[in-house]
VMD Tcl script that builds the backbone (N, CA, C; Angstrom):
set m [mol new atoms 384]
animate dup $m
set s [atomselect $m all]
$s set {name element resname resid chain x y z} {
  {N N MET 1 A 83.929 135.215 68.494}
  {CA C MET 1 A 84.739 134.015 68.423}
  {C C MET 1 A 86.186 134.415 68.696}
  {N N THR 2 A 86.768 133.762 69.651}
  {CA C THR 2 A 88.167 134.036 69.959}
  {C C THR 2 A 89.055 133.359 68.926}
  {N N LEU 3 A 90.300 133.785 68.880}
  {CA C LEU 3 A 91.263 133.175 67.969}
  {C C LEU 3 A 91.430 131.687 68.293}
  {N N LEU 4 A 91.430 131.350 69.566}
  {CA C LEU 4 A 91.560 129.954 69.969}
  {C C LEU 4 A 90.364 129.130 69.490}
  {N N GLU 5 A 89.151 129.695 69.626}
  {CA C GLU 5 A 87.957 128.977 69.144}
  {C C GLU 5 A 88.012 128.771 67.630}
  {N N GLU 6 A 88.449 129.801 66.910}
  {CA C GLU 6 A 88.562 129.672 65.455}
  {C C GLU 6 A 89.596 128.619 65.081}
  {N N GLN 7 A 90.734 128.645 65.729}
  {CA C GLN 7 A 91.772 127.659 65.445}
  {C C GLN 7 A 91.300 126.244 65.766}
  {N N THR 8 A 90.541 126.100 66.843}
  {CA C THR 8 A 89.992 124.789 67.202}
  {C C THR 8 A 89.019 124.304 66.128}
  {N N LEU 9 A 88.150 125.190 65.679}
  {CA C LEU 9 A 87.193 124.828 64.636}
  {C C LEU 9 A 87.912 124.443 63.352}
  {N N ARG 10 A 88.896 125.229 62.953}
  {CA C ARG 10 A 89.657 124.896 61.739}
  {C C ARG 10 A 90.384 123.560 61.895}
  {N N PHE 11 A 90.903 123.306 63.093}
  {CA C PHE 11 A 91.564 122.027 63.358}
  {C C PHE 11 A 90.575 120.869 63.181}
  {N N CYS 12 A 89.374 121.037 63.714}
  {CA C CYS 12 A 88.353 119.991 63.618}
  {C C CYS 12 A 87.900 119.767 62.178}
  {N N LEU 13 A 87.952 120.799 61.348}
  {CA C LEU 13 A 87.505 120.700 59.961}
  {C C LEU 13 A 88.646 120.416 58.994}
  {N N ASN 14 A 89.856 120.266 59.518}
  {CA C ASN 14 A 90.979 119.880 58.682}
  {C C ASN 14 A 90.770 118.428 58.251}
  {N N TYR 15 A 91.095 118.125 57.022}
  {CA C TYR 15 A 90.807 116.774 56.522}
  {C C TYR 15 A 91.968 116.213 55.725}
  {N N GLU 16 A 91.872 114.937 55.505}
  {CA C GLU 16 A 92.838 114.246 54.637}
  {C C GLU 16 A 92.050 113.455 53.603}
  {N N ILE 17 A 92.615 113.370 52.421}
  {CA C ILE 17 A 91.973 112.610 51.350}
  {C C ILE 17 A 92.328 111.141 51.537}
  {N N VAL 18 A 91.305 110.310 51.633}
  {CA C VAL 18 A 91.495 108.876 51.842}
  {C C VAL 18 A 91.467 108.135 50.509}
  {N N LYS 19 A 90.552 108.529 49.633}
  {CA C LYS 19 A 90.428 107.877 48.324}
  {C C LYS 19 A 90.101 108.959 47.302}
  {N N ASP 20 A 90.851 108.965 46.211}
  {CA C ASP 20 A 90.668 109.973 45.169}
  {C C ASP 20 A 90.653 109.270 43.816}
  {N N LEU 21 A 89.455 108.937 43.394}
  {CA C LEU 21 A 89.257 108.329 42.071}
  {C C LEU 21 A 88.399 109.295 41.258}
  {N N PRO 22 A 88.534 109.306 39.942}
  {CA C PRO 22 A 87.687 110.205 39.153}
  {C C PRO 22 A 86.204 109.980 39.475}
  {N N GLY 23 A 85.561 111.038 39.957}
  {CA C GLY 23 A 84.139 110.969 40.276}
  {C C GLY 23 A 83.824 110.522 41.686}
  {N N TYR 24 A 84.835 110.206 42.457}
  {CA C TYR 24 A 84.636 109.631 43.791}
  {C C TYR 24 A 85.744 110.142 44.701}
  {N N LEU 25 A 85.368 110.890 45.710}
  {CA C LEU 25 A 86.349 111.429 46.641}
  {C C LEU 25 A 85.882 111.136 48.060}
  {N N ARG 26 A 86.719 110.452 48.815}
  {CA C ARG 26 A 86.409 110.205 50.227}
  {C C ARG 26 A 87.458 110.934 51.050}
  {N N ILE 27 A 86.948 111.766 51.973}
  {CA C ILE 27 A 87.846 112.480 52.859}
  {C C ILE 27 A 87.506 112.133 54.308}
  {N N ARG 28 A 88.519 112.278 55.146}
  {CA C ARG 28 A 88.354 111.947 56.558}
  {C C ARG 28 A 88.762 113.152 57.400}
  {N N PHE 29 A 87.969 113.406 58.410}
  {CA C PHE 29 A 88.220 114.486 59.355}
  {C C PHE 29 A 88.695 113.846 60.663}
  {N N PRO 30 A 90.013 113.753 60.856}
  {CA C PRO 30 A 90.524 113.044 62.033}
  {C C PRO 30 A 90.043 113.610 63.370}
  {N N ALA 31 A 89.766 114.907 63.444}
  {CA C ALA 31 A 89.372 115.513 64.717}
  {C C ALA 31 A 87.893 115.887 64.748}
  {N N TYR 32 A 87.081 115.262 63.905}
  {CA C TYR 32 A 85.652 115.609 63.826}
  {C C TYR 32 A 84.958 115.483 65.179}
  {N N HIS 33 A 85.385 114.535 65.995}
  {CA C HIS 33 A 84.742 114.295 67.292}
  {C C HIS 33 A 84.933 115.460 68.269}
  {N N ARG 34 A 85.808 116.392 67.922}
  {CA C ARG 34 A 86.033 117.560 68.776}
  {C C ARG 34 A 85.223 118.785 68.336}
  {N N LEU 35 A 84.405 118.626 67.310}
  {CA C LEU 35 A 83.561 119.736 66.877}
  {C C LEU 35 A 82.664 120.187 68.023}
  {N N PRO 36 A 82.454 121.480 68.159}
  {CA C PRO 36 A 81.549 121.960 69.211}
  {C C PRO 36 A 80.132 121.435 68.992}
  {N N GLU 37 A 79.426 121.205 70.071}
  {CA C GLU 37 A 78.038 120.729 70.002}
  {C C GLU 37 A 77.182 121.622 69.116}
  {N N ALA 38 A 77.440 122.927 69.150}
  {CA C ALA 38 A 76.635 123.876 68.380}
  {C C ALA 38 A 76.748 123.644 66.872}
  {N N ALA 39 A 77.801 122.998 66.423}
  {CA C ALA 39 A 78.002 122.760 64.992}
  {C C ALA 39 A 77.254 121.520 64.496}
  {N N LEU 40 A 76.941 120.618 65.372}
  {CA C LEU 40 A 76.365 119.327 64.973}
  {C C LEU 40 A 75.022 119.413 64.239}
  {N N PRO 41 A 74.102 120.301 64.619}
  {CA C PRO 41 A 72.828 120.353 63.888}
  {C C PRO 41 A 72.986 120.723 62.408}
  {N N TYR 42 A 74.106 121.332 62.075}
  {CA C TYR 42 A 74.306 121.791 60.698}
  {C C TYR 42 A 74.958 120.736 59.802}
  {N N MET 43 A 75.264 119.589 60.351}
  {CA C MET 43 A 75.818 118.494 59.546}
  {C C MET 43 A 74.839 118.074 58.445}
  {N N GLY 44 A 73.558 118.242 58.708}
  {CA C GLY 44 A 72.547 117.888 57.722}
  {C C GLY 44 A 72.563 118.773 56.487}
  {N N TYR 45 A 73.286 119.871 56.542}
  {CA C TYR 45 A 73.352 120.792 55.409}
  {C C TYR 45 A 74.610 120.598 54.565}
  {N N VAL 46 A 75.433 119.640 54.916}
  {CA C VAL 46 A 76.679 119.407 54.184}
  {C C VAL 46 A 76.394 119.114 52.712}
  {N N ASN 47 A 75.458 118.235 52.433}
  {CA C ASN 47 A 75.138 117.906 51.044}
  {C C ASN 47 A 74.651 119.145 50.294}
  {N N ASP 48 A 73.756 119.912 50.912}
  {CA C ASP 48 A 73.235 121.121 50.267}
  {C C ASP 48 A 74.352 122.098 49.927}
  {N N ALA 49 A 75.267 122.312 50.862}
  {CA C ALA 49 A 76.348 123.275 50.648}
  {C C ALA 49 A 77.316 122.801 49.562}
  {N N LEU 50 A 77.694 121.543 49.617}
  {CA C LEU 50 A 78.654 121.045 48.628}
  {C C LEU 50 A 78.059 120.962 47.228}
  {N N THR 51 A 76.790 120.607 47.127}
  {CA C THR 51 A 76.186 120.448 45.798}
  {C C THR 51 A 75.772 121.775 45.164}
  {N N LEU 52 A 76.071 122.897 45.813}
  {CA C LEU 52 A 75.877 124.186 45.150}
  {C C LEU 52 A 76.816 124.324 43.950}
  {N N ILE 53 A 77.902 123.593 43.980}
  {CA C ILE 53 A 78.866 123.623 42.881}
  {C C ILE 53 A 78.389 122.693 41.772}
  {N N PRO 54 A 78.235 123.213 40.556}
  {CA C PRO 54 A 77.881 122.333 39.436}
  {C C PRO 54 A 78.951 121.258 39.267}
  {N N GLY 55 A 78.514 120.044 39.197}
  {CA C GLY 55 A 79.441 118.923 39.043}
  {C C GLY 55 A 79.501 118.026 40.261}
  {N N ILE 56 A 79.158 118.542 41.433}
  {CA C ILE 56 A 79.079 117.691 42.618}
  {C C ILE 56 A 77.658 117.150 42.680}
  {N N ASP 57 A 77.542 115.834 42.590}
  {CA C ASP 57 A 76.228 115.197 42.580}
  {C C ASP 57 A 75.707 114.902 43.981}
  {N N SER 58 A 76.602 114.529 44.890}
  {CA C SER 58 A 76.170 114.241 46.256}
  {C C SER 58 A 77.354 114.303 47.205}
  {N N ALA 59 A 77.026 114.554 48.458}
  {CA C ALA 59 A 78.029 114.561 49.520}
  {C C ALA 59 A 77.379 113.893 50.728}
  {N N SER 60 A 77.907 112.770 51.111}
  {CA C SER 60 A 77.317 111.977 52.190}
  {C C SER 60 A 78.266 111.910 53.381}
  {N N PRO 61 A 77.958 112.666 54.440}
  {CA C PRO 61 A 78.812 112.581 55.629}
  {C C PRO 61 A 78.477 111.338 56.447}
  {N N ASN 62 A 79.479 110.809 57.084}
  {CA C ASN 62 A 79.290 109.716 58.030}
  {C C ASN 62 A 79.868 110.191 59.360}
  {N N PRO 63 A 79.045 110.860 60.182}
  {CA C PRO 63 A 79.564 111.423 61.425}
  {C C PRO 63 A 80.047 110.364 62.419}
  {N N ARG 64 A 79.597 109.151 62.262}
  {CA C ARG 64 A 80.035 108.089 63.172}
  {C C ARG 64 A 81.540 107.852 63.063}
  {N N ILE 65 A 82.075 107.918 61.829}
  {CA C ILE 65 A 83.500 107.664 61.639}
  {C C ILE 65 A 84.253 108.885 61.104}
  {N N GLY 66 A 83.542 110.000 60.894}
  {CA C GLY 66 A 84.203 111.237 60.497}
  {C C GLY 66 A 84.671 111.282 59.057}
  {N N THR 67 A 83.879 110.701 58.153}
  {CA C THR 67 A 84.253 110.748 56.741}
  {C C THR 67 A 83.169 111.443 55.927}
  {N N LEU 68 A 83.536 111.795 54.715}
  {CA C LEU 68 A 82.624 112.428 53.788}
  {C C LEU 68 A 82.895 111.840 52.406}
  {N N LEU 69 A 81.865 111.292 51.792}
  {CA C LEU 69 A 81.972 110.743 50.450}
  {C C LEU 69 A 81.348 111.739 49.485}
  {N N ILE 70 A 82.143 112.187 48.532}
  {CA C ILE 70 A 81.674 113.145 47.531}
  {C C ILE 70 A 81.689 112.452 46.175}
  {N N ARG 71 A 80.525 112.437 45.538}
  {CA C ARG 71 A 80.422 111.917 44.165}
  {C C ARG 71 A 80.282 113.124 43.246}
  {N N TYR 72 A 81.127 113.135 42.217}
  {CA C TYR 72 A 81.157 114.295 41.334}
  {C C TYR 72 A 81.447 113.867 39.897}
  {N N ARG 73 A 81.217 114.788 38.984}
  {CA C ARG 73 A 81.493 114.530 37.569}
  {C C ARG 73 A 82.905 115.003 37.259}
  {N N ALA 74 A 83.778 114.046 37.001}
  {CA C ALA 74 A 85.191 114.350 36.788}
  {C C ALA 74 A 85.437 115.187 35.536}
  {N N ASN 75 A 84.497 115.188 34.609}
  {CA C ASN 75 A 84.663 116.018 33.413}
  {C C ASN 75 A 84.309 117.482 33.689}
  {N N VAL 76 A 83.777 117.772 34.875}
  {CA C VAL 76 A 83.391 119.134 35.238}
  {C C VAL 76 A 84.317 119.696 36.317}
  {N N LEU 77 A 84.693 118.877 37.288}
  {CA C LEU 77 A 85.484 119.302 38.450}
  {C C LEU 77 A 86.671 118.387 38.665}
  {N N ASP 78 A 87.626 118.899 39.424}
  {CA C ASP 78 A 88.712 118.044 39.887}
  {C C ASP 78 A 88.834 118.179 41.409}
  {N N THR 79 A 89.725 117.410 41.974}
  {CA C THR 79 A 89.894 117.398 43.428}
  {C C THR 79 A 90.312 118.767 43.961}
  {N N ALA 80 A 91.136 119.486 43.218}
  {CA C ALA 80 A 91.579 120.810 43.670}
  {C C ALA 80 A 90.401 121.768 43.792}
  {N N ALA 81 A 89.487 121.733 42.846}
  {CA C ALA 81 A 88.306 122.613 42.903}
  {C C ALA 81 A 87.429 122.258 44.098}
  {N N ILE 82 A 87.269 120.967 44.361}
  {CA C ILE 82 A 86.460 120.536 45.503}
  {C C ILE 82 A 87.126 120.960 46.809}
  {N N SER 83 A 88.433 120.801 46.904}
  {CA C SER 83 A 89.160 121.230 48.104}
  {C C SER 83 A 89.037 122.734 48.306}
  {N N ASN 84 A 89.099 123.483 47.225}
  {CA C ASN 84 A 88.925 124.933 47.310}
  {C C ASN 84 A 87.528 125.273 47.830}
  {N N TRP 85 A 86.522 124.553 47.352}
  {CA C TRP 85 A 85.156 124.802 47.804}
  {C C TRP 85 A 85.001 124.484 49.290}
  {N N ILE 86 A 85.608 123.416 49.751}
  {CA C ILE 86 A 85.535 123.081 51.175}
  {C C ILE 86 A 86.189 124.184 52.004}
  {N N ARG 87 A 87.293 124.737 51.530}
  {CA C ARG 87 A 87.949 125.849 52.220}
  {C C ARG 87 A 87.023 127.068 52.280}
  {N N ILE 88 A 86.363 127.368 51.164}
  {CA C ILE 88 A 85.423 128.494 51.124}
  {C C ILE 88 A 84.272 128.269 52.101}
  {N N LEU 89 A 83.736 127.055 52.145}
  {CA C LEU 89 A 82.648 126.741 53.079}
  {C C LEU 89 A 83.083 126.987 54.520}
  {N N THR 90 A 84.268 126.535 54.858}
  {CA C THR 90 A 84.795 126.726 56.213}
  {C C THR 90 A 84.969 128.208 56.517}
  {N N ASP 91 A 85.599 128.937 55.595}
  {CA C ASP 91 A 85.840 130.367 55.806}
  {C C ASP 91 A 84.535 131.137 55.967}
  {N N GLU 92 A 83.547 130.845 55.123}
  {CA C GLU 92 A 82.273 131.564 55.197}
  {C C GLU 92 A 81.516 131.231 56.485}
  {N N GLY 93 A 81.563 129.990 56.914}
  {CA C GLY 93 A 80.921 129.614 58.169}
  {C C GLY 93 A 81.524 130.353 59.352}
  {N N ILE 94 A 82.836 130.446 59.378}
  {CA C ILE 94 A 83.517 131.155 60.467}
  {C C ILE 94 A 83.229 132.651 60.385}
  {N N ARG 95 A 83.264 133.211 59.187}
  {CA C ARG 95 A 82.966 134.638 59.019}
  {C C ARG 95 A 81.547 134.959 59.501}
  {N N PHE 96 A 80.600 134.096 59.134}
  {CA C PHE 96 A 79.208 134.292 59.553}
  {C C PHE 96 A 79.111 134.263 61.068}
  {N N TYR 97 A 79.746 133.296 61.686}
  {CA C TYR 97 A 79.686 133.172 63.142}
  {C C TYR 97 A 80.242 134.418 63.821}
  {N N ARG 98 A 81.365 134.936 63.289}
  {CA C ARG 98 A 81.953 136.148 63.852}
  {C C ARG 98 A 80.994 137.334 63.759}
  {N N GLU 99 A 80.340 137.474 62.603}
  {CA C GLU 99 A 79.441 138.603 62.375}
  {C C GLU 99 A 78.202 138.564 63.273}
  {N N TYR 100 A 77.697 137.367 63.523}
  {CA C TYR 100 A 76.439 137.227 64.260}
  {C C TYR 100 A 76.629 136.798 65.707}
  {N N GLU 101 A 77.853 136.705 66.148}
  {CA C GLU 101 A 78.112 136.255 67.510}
  {C C GLU 101 A 77.361 137.126 68.512}
  {N N GLY 102 A 76.654 136.494 69.420}
  {CA C GLY 102 A 75.894 137.203 70.429}
  {C C GLY 102 A 74.475 137.548 70.006}
  {N N LYS 103 A 74.211 137.507 68.723}
  {CA C LYS 103 A 72.864 137.789 68.217}
  {C C LYS 103 A 72.503 136.785 67.125}
  {N N MET 104 A 72.786 135.533 67.395}
  {CA C MET 104 A 72.612 134.468 66.422}
  {C C MET 104 A 71.136 134.307 66.042}
  {N N PRO 105 A 70.844 134.375 64.733}
  {CA C PRO 105 A 69.463 134.175 64.273}
  {C C PRO 105 A 69.067 132.702 64.354}
  {N N GLY 106 A 67.825 132.404 63.984}
  {CA C GLY 106 A 67.350 131.025 63.971}
  {C C GLY 106 A 67.987 130.215 62.854}
  {N N GLU 107 A 67.843 128.922 62.935}
  {CA C GLU 107 A 68.483 128.015 61.981}
  {C C GLU 107 A 68.115 128.325 60.535}
  {N N GLN 108 A 66.841 128.581 60.260}
  {CA C GLN 108 A 66.431 128.834 58.876}
  {C C GLN 108 A 67.058 130.109 58.321}
  {N N GLU 109 A 67.168 131.136 59.153}
  {CA C GLU 109 A 67.805 132.378 58.695}
  {C C GLU 109 A 69.295 132.156 58.457}
  {N N ILE 110 A 69.925 131.397 59.319}
  {CA C ILE 110 A 71.345 131.070 59.145}
  {C C ILE 110 A 71.545 130.381 57.802}
  {N N VAL 111 A 70.738 129.377 57.532}
  {CA C VAL 111 A 70.851 128.616 56.292}
  {C C VAL 111 A 70.609 129.525 55.087}
  {N N SER 112 A 69.611 130.375 55.167}
  {CA C SER 112 A 69.275 131.261 54.057}
  {C C SER 112 A 70.404 132.251 53.758}
  {N N VAL 113 A 70.922 132.900 54.790}
  {CA C VAL 113 A 71.995 133.884 54.605}
  {C C VAL 113 A 73.248 133.208 54.059}
  {N N LEU 114 A 73.634 132.089 54.650}
  {CA C LEU 114 A 74.842 131.395 54.188}
  {C C LEU 114 A 74.676 130.882 52.766}
  {N N ARG 115 A 73.503 130.391 52.427}
  {CA C ARG 115 A 73.264 129.894 51.067}
  {C C ARG 115 A 73.460 131.017 50.044}
  {N N LYS 116 A 72.926 132.199 50.328}
  {CA C LYS 116 A 73.098 133.340 49.416}
  {C C LYS 116 A 74.570 133.699 49.268}
  {N N ARG 117 A 75.285 133.728 50.380}
  {CA C ARG 117 A 76.717 134.050 50.327}
  {C C ARG 117 A 77.491 133.011 49.523}
  {N N LEU 118 A 77.151 131.759 49.729}
  {CA C LEU 118 A 77.876 130.693 49.038}
  {C C LEU 118 A 77.594 130.708 47.540}
  {N N ILE 119 A 76.366 130.982 47.164}
  {CA C ILE 119 A 76.042 131.056 45.735}
  {C C ILE 119 A 76.900 132.126 45.069}
  {N N ASP 120 A 77.143 133.227 45.771}
  {CA C ASP 120 A 78.012 134.275 45.234}
  {C C ASP 120 A 79.460 133.806 45.073}
  {N N LYS 121 A 79.854 132.802 45.828}
  {CA C LYS 121 A 81.237 132.302 45.801}
  {C C LYS 121 A 81.455 131.180 44.783}
  {N N VAL 122 A 80.402 130.624 44.235}
  {CA C VAL 122 A 80.518 129.492 43.298}
  {C C VAL 122 A 81.440 129.837 42.141}
  {N N ALA 123 A 81.345 131.041 41.633}
  {CA C ALA 123 A 82.163 131.443 40.478}
  {C C ALA 123 A 83.660 131.327 40.777}
  {N N GLN 124 A 84.070 131.553 42.026}
  {CA C GLN 124 A 85.479 131.440 42.371}
  {C C GLN 124 A 86.022 130.034 42.115}
  {N N VAL 125 A 85.176 129.056 42.320}
  {CA C VAL 125 A 85.597 127.671 42.130}
  {C C VAL 125 A 85.517 127.282 40.660}
  {N N MET 126 A 84.479 127.730 39.996}
  {CA C MET 126 A 84.240 127.306 38.616}
  {C C MET 126 A 85.179 127.963 37.608}
  {N N MET 127 A 85.765 129.104 37.949}
  {CA C MET 127 A 86.651 129.794 37.015}
  {C C MET 127 A 88.048 129.217 36.993}
  {N N ARG 128 A 88.392 128.408 37.936}
  {CA C ARG 128 A 89.769 127.876 38.013}
  {C C ARG 128 A 89.973 126.730 37.080}
}
mol reanalyze $m
mol bondsrecalc $m
mol representation Tube
mol addrep $m
């Protein structure tokens, strides 16, 4: 992955908070439509990745308009912890791509490896 490709991906995954109520967070990805085609099949794993954190009950992406609705337990998490987790997800996805570039495994192996890595990162979010 070139620096330009990484910067483009980070730009596409940059978001703004549209609604922030206790237990309800809606974020919008203004440049989601510029995501590379190769990233689109993994949109179905957004809920799985976000709900690895205790306290996040669901994450529903709407790729048509580029938003993500996160329902969470406000007595367990706050918006800062969720934002930190989204940053970790982005960083780990990019790190994985760099490591496997040119020898990309199948989808199930990708999901399995990333899931293990992310589970190891959960403590970083929960300790704050």
